[in-house]
C-alpha positions as CSV (number, residue, x, y, z in Angstrom):
1,M,69.9,-8.7,22.4
2,V,68.2,-5.8,24.3
3,K,64.7,-6.8,25.5
4,T,61.8,-4.6,24.2
5,T,58.2,-4.1,25.3
6,L,55.1,-3.2,23.4
7,V,52.6,-1.0,25.4
8,V,49.1,-1.1,24.1
9,M,46.8,1.8,25.1
10,A,43.4,0.1,25.3
11,A,41.6,1.7,28.4
12,G,39.1,3.4,26.1
13,M,38.1,0.4,24.0
14,G,35.3,-0.9,26.1
15,S,33.6,2.5,26.3
16,R,33.9,3.2,22.6
17,Y,32.6,-0.2,21.5
18,G,30.1,-0.9,24.2
19,G,32.2,-3.7,25.7
20,L,35.0,-5.7,24.3
21,K,32.7,-8.6,23.3
22,Q,31.1,-6.3,20.8
23,I,34.3,-5.4,18.9
24,D,33.7,-6.3,15.2
25,P,36.1,-8.7,13.6
26,I,38.0,-7.6,10.6
27,G,39.9,-10.8,9.8
28,P,38.4,-14.0,8.4
29,N,38.7,-15.9,11.7
30,G,37.4,-13.3,14.1
31,E,40.7,-11.3,14.3
32,I,40.4,-7.6,15.4
33,I,42.8,-4.8,14.7
34,I,44.9,-5.3,17.8
35,D,45.6,-9.0,16.8
36,Y,47.4,-7.8,13.7
37,S,49.4,-5.2,15.6
38,I,50.6,-7.8,18.2
39,Y,51.3,-10.3,15.4
40,D,53.5,-7.7,13.7
41,A,55.2,-6.7,16.9
42,I,56.1,-10.3,17.9
43,K,57.5,-10.9,14.4
44,A,59.5,-7.7,14.7
45,G,61.1,-8.9,17.9
46,F,59.1,-7.5,20.8
47,Q,59.2,-9.9,23.8
48,K,56.6,-8.5,26.1
49,V,53.2,-6.9,25.7
50,V,51.6,-4.7,28.3
51,F,47.9,-3.9,27.9
52,I,46.6,-0.7,29.6
53,I,43.0,-1.4,30.3
54,K,40.1,-0.7,32.6
55,E,40.2,-3.1,35.5
56,D,36.7,-4.5,34.8
57,K,37.8,-5.5,31.3
58,K,40.6,-7.8,32.3
59,E,38.7,-11.0,31.9
60,D,37.4,-10.0,28.4
61,F,40.9,-8.9,27.4
62,H,42.4,-12.2,28.5
63,N,39.8,-14.3,26.8
64,I,39.6,-12.3,23.5
65,I,43.3,-11.3,23.1
66,G,45.7,-12.3,25.9
67,A,45.0,-16.1,25.8
68,K,46.0,-16.3,22.2
69,I,49.5,-14.8,22.7
70,E,50.6,-15.8,26.2
71,K,52.6,-18.8,24.8
72,L,54.4,-16.5,22.4
73,V,55.2,-13.5,24.5
74,E,55.2,-12.3,28.1
75,V,51.9,-10.5,28.9
76,E,51.0,-8.0,31.6
77,Y,47.8,-6.1,32.3
78,V,47.9,-2.6,33.8
79,F,44.8,-0.7,35.0
80,Q,44.3,2.9,34.2
81,K,42.4,4.3,37.1
82,V,41.2,7.9,37.6
83,E,42.2,7.6,41.2
84,D,45.9,7.1,40.3
85,L,47.0,10.6,41.3
86,P,50.0,12.2,42.9
87,E,50.1,12.7,46.6
88,G,48.0,15.6,47.7
89,F,45.5,15.4,44.9
90,E,42.0,13.9,44.9
91,V,39.6,12.9,42.1
92,P,37.4,16.0,41.4
93,E,33.7,15.4,42.0
94,G,32.2,14.5,38.6
95,R,35.5,13.3,37.0
96,V,34.9,9.8,35.5
97,K,37.2,9.5,32.5
98,P,40.9,8.6,32.9
99,W,43.5,11.4,32.6
100,G,44.7,10.8,29.0
101,T,47.5,9.1,27.2
102,G,50.3,10.6,29.3
103,H,48.6,9.2,32.4
104,A,48.0,5.9,30.7
105,V,51.7,5.4,30.0
106,L,52.6,6.5,33.5
107,C,50.4,3.7,34.8
108,C,53.0,1.2,33.4
109,R,55.9,2.5,35.5
110,D,56.0,-0.5,37.8
111,V,56.0,-3.2,35.0
112,V,58.1,-1.7,32.2
113,D,61.9,-1.5,32.7
114,T,63.1,-1.9,29.1
115,P,63.0,0.3,26.0
116,F,59.4,0.2,24.8
117,A,57.0,1.3,22.1
118,V,53.5,2.7,22.7
119,I,50.6,2.2,20.3
120,N,46.8,2.7,20.2
121,A,44.8,-0.5,20.4
122,D,42.4,0.3,17.6
123,D,44.8,1.6,14.9
124,F,46.2,-0.6,12.2
125,Y,49.8,0.5,11.6
126,G,51.3,-2.1,9.2
127,A,54.1,-4.6,9.6
128,S,57.1,-2.3,8.7
129,T,56.1,0.1,11.4
130,F,56.9,-2.3,14.2
131,K,60.1,-3.4,12.5
132,I,61.5,0.1,12.3
133,I,60.6,1.1,15.8
134,H,61.9,-2.1,17.3
135,D,65.2,-1.7,15.5
136,F,65.5,1.8,16.9
137,L,64.7,0.7,20.4
138,V,67.4,-2.0,20.7
139,N,70.0,0.7,20.1
140,A,68.3,3.5,22.1
141,K,70.6,5.0,24.8
142,D,69.9,8.1,26.9
143,S,73.0,10.4,27.1
144,K,73.7,12.7,30.0
145,G,71.1,15.4,29.9
146,C,69.3,14.1,26.8
147,Y,66.8,11.2,26.3
148,D,66.9,9.1,23.2
149,Y,63.3,8.7,22.0
150,S,61.5,8.1,18.7
151,M,58.2,8.4,16.8
152,V,57.0,6.7,13.7
153,G,55.9,9.5,11.3
154,F,53.2,8.8,8.7
155,L,52.2,10.8,5.7
156,L,49.1,12.7,6.5
157,E,47.3,11.6,3.4
158,N,47.8,7.9,4.4
159,T,46.0,8.5,7.7
160,L,42.7,10.0,6.7
161,T,39.2,8.6,6.6
162,D,36.5,9.3,4.0
163,H,33.8,9.3,6.6
164,G,34.5,12.1,9.0
165,H,37.3,13.9,10.9
166,V,40.3,12.5,12.7
167,A,42.8,13.8,15.3
168,R,46.4,13.8,14.4
169,G,49.6,15.3,15.8
170,V,51.1,17.4,12.9
171,C,54.9,17.4,13.2
172,S,57.6,19.8,12.4
173,V,60.8,17.9,11.5
174,D,64.4,19.1,11.1
175,D,66.9,18.2,8.3
176,E,68.2,15.2,10.3
177,D,64.7,13.8,10.9
178,Y,64.4,14.9,14.5
179,L,61.1,16.2,15.8
180,K,61.1,19.9,16.4
181,E,57.5,20.3,17.6
182,I,54.2,18.6,17.4
183,N,50.8,20.3,17.2
184,E,47.7,18.4,18.1
185,R,44.9,19.0,15.6
186,T,41.7,17.4,16.9
187,H,39.6,18.0,13.8
188,I,41.2,17.2,10.4
189,E,39.1,16.3,7.4
190,K,39.8,15.3,3.8
191,F,38.6,17.7,1.1
192,D,38.8,17.5,-2.7
193,D,41.8,19.8,-2.7
194,G,43.6,18.3,0.3
195,A,43.4,18.0,4.1
196,K,42.3,20.9,6.4
197,Y,41.8,21.4,10.1
198,T,39.6,23.5,12.1
199,E,39.5,24.6,15.7
200,D,36.2,26.4,15.7
201,N,34.2,24.5,13.1
202,E,34.1,27.6,11.0
203,T,37.6,28.5,9.8
204,W,39.5,25.8,7.8
205,I,43.3,25.8,7.5
206,D,45.2,23.8,4.9
207,I,47.7,21.2,5.9
208,P,50.3,20.7,3.2
209,K,50.3,17.4,1.3
210,G,53.2,15.2,2.5
211,S,53.0,16.6,6.1
212,T,54.3,14.2,8.7
213,V,51.8,13.2,11.4
214,S,52.0,11.2,14.6
215,M,49.7,8.2,15.0
216,N,50.6,7.8,18.6
217,I,53.3,5.2,18.1
218,W,56.3,6.3,20.2
219,G,59.5,4.7,21.2
220,F,60.8,5.5,24.7
221,T,63.4,4.5,27.3
222,P,62.1,4.1,30.9
223,S,63.3,7.6,31.6
224,I,59.9,8.9,30.3
225,F,58.3,7.6,33.5
226,T,60.3,10.1,35.5
227,E,59.2,13.0,33.3
228,L,55.5,11.9,33.2
229,K,55.5,11.6,36.9
230,S,57.1,15.0,37.6
231,N,55.0,16.9,35.1
232,F,51.6,15.4,36.2
233,P,51.1,17.6,39.3
234,K,51.7,20.7,37.3
235,F,49.2,19.6,34.7
236,L,46.6,19.1,37.4
237,E,47.2,22.5,38.9
238,E,47.0,24.2,35.5
239,S,43.9,22.3,34.5
240,K,41.7,23.4,37.5
241,G,39.5,25.5,35.3
242,N,38.7,22.5,33.1
243,I,39.4,19.7,35.5
244,L,36.5,17.5,34.5
245,K,37.6,17.2,30.9
246,A,41.3,18.0,30.8
247,E,43.6,15.3,29.4
248,Y,47.3,14.7,30.1
249,F,48.5,14.1,26.6
250,L,51.6,12.1,25.9
251,P,52.7,14.3,22.9
252,T,52.4,17.4,25.0
253,V,54.9,16.1,27.5
254,V,57.2,15.0,24.7
255,D,56.9,18.4,23.0
256,K,57.9,20.1,26.3
257,L,61.0,17.9,26.7
258,I,62.1,18.8,23.2
259,S,61.7,22.5,23.8
260,Q,63.7,22.2,27.0
261,G,66.5,20.3,25.2
262,K,65.9,17.3,27.5
263,A,65.0,14.8,24.7
264,K,65.7,14.1,21.0
265,V,63.0,12.3,19.1
266,K,64.0,10.6,15.9
267,V,61.2,10.6,13.4
268,L,61.2,7.1,11.8
269,R,59.5,7.6,8.4
270,C,56.9,5.1,7.3
271,N,54.9,4.7,4.1
272,E,52.3,2.3,5.5
273,K,48.7,3.2,5.1
274,W,46.8,3.6,8.4
275,Y,43.5,1.8,8.9
276,G,41.1,2.3,11.7
277,V,37.4,1.9,12.5
278,T,36.9,5.5,13.6
279,Y,33.4,5.3,12.0
280,K,31.3,2.3,11.3
281,E,31.5,3.1,7.6
282,D,35.3,2.5,7.8
283,K,34.8,-1.2,8.5
284,P,34.3,-2.5,5.0
285,Q,37.5,-0.7,3.8
286,V,39.5,-2.2,6.7
287,K,38.2,-5.7,6.0
288,E,39.1,-5.4,2.3
289,A,42.6,-4.1,3.2
290,I,43.2,-7.1,5.4
291,R,41.9,-9.5,2.8
292,K,44.4,-8.1,0.3
293,L,47.2,-8.4,2.8
294,I,46.3,-12.0,3.4
295,E,46.1,-12.6,-0.4
296,N,49.6,-11.1,-0.7
297,R,50.8,-13.4,2.1
298,V,51.7,-10.6,4.5
299,Y,49.5,-12.4,7.1
300,P,48.3,-16.0,7.3
301,E,44.6,-16.4,6.8
302,N,44.2,-17.8,10.3
303,L,46.5,-15.4,12.3
304,W,46.8,-17.5,15.5
305,G,45.7,-20.9,14.2
306,I,42.5,-20.5,16.2
307,N,39.1,-20.4,14.7
308,D,37.4,-17.6,16.6
309,G,34.9,-16.5,14.0
310,K,32.8,-19.6,13.4
């Protein structure tokens, strides 16, 4: 059996939540969203988990998450540092934040040598999501001149919040379910007559119901590291006018590889409903969804058999 790895992008968790210790539990025994993702991934067959984190959060990550799973799966920690730059480049004065999702995955280049999936730490994807991407990865094979990648595609209407806007990659897919292009929409909201996005907070553009969107769950072979590394210097050069805020987005690199004919990305369709705590008002809905999944025996009541919440 081909070994597979789950890469969890979590370098922003501490800053968003004011420190990992302040992450609110959504499960009955102190479980947080990432616990359910890892549980689903292990059950699907992933044998290694790599956490991309800030270096000063390693102890918290180990205590809150890593220690629970180290007996079940191999665990590695990778630090996303703003100083991790190509030769000849220096951190611009005033740049504090890391360089985005493409840079985050590139930071794993020395610890991942298997087909791997990439996920966000604070999104709930659902059990079937991990099964379908794992099954793809065990058969993924790059051919000469073309990489064999994948992406789990969600229905847009299954990924919206009632409490504000979200960012999604809106996908164009061909008749064979291969990704043609992906457009990052950073401000999508739910309206009575459907979903719309804006780029200027004034003009709203409809997104058709049933549109496929990316939730940043990708499947790659290690060849992606070569591409992320080779494209990073060009990104830095082109971003000089906005160097303090520019982000090296993973989907942008994938989109470029598709347009160049260097990669094919199979869109693995998924009917799961996304849950996330983008806004504090989302939390009761997420807790209720988990309660129902436990009631329906999708998850055990005590996920790891450890009582963390009492």
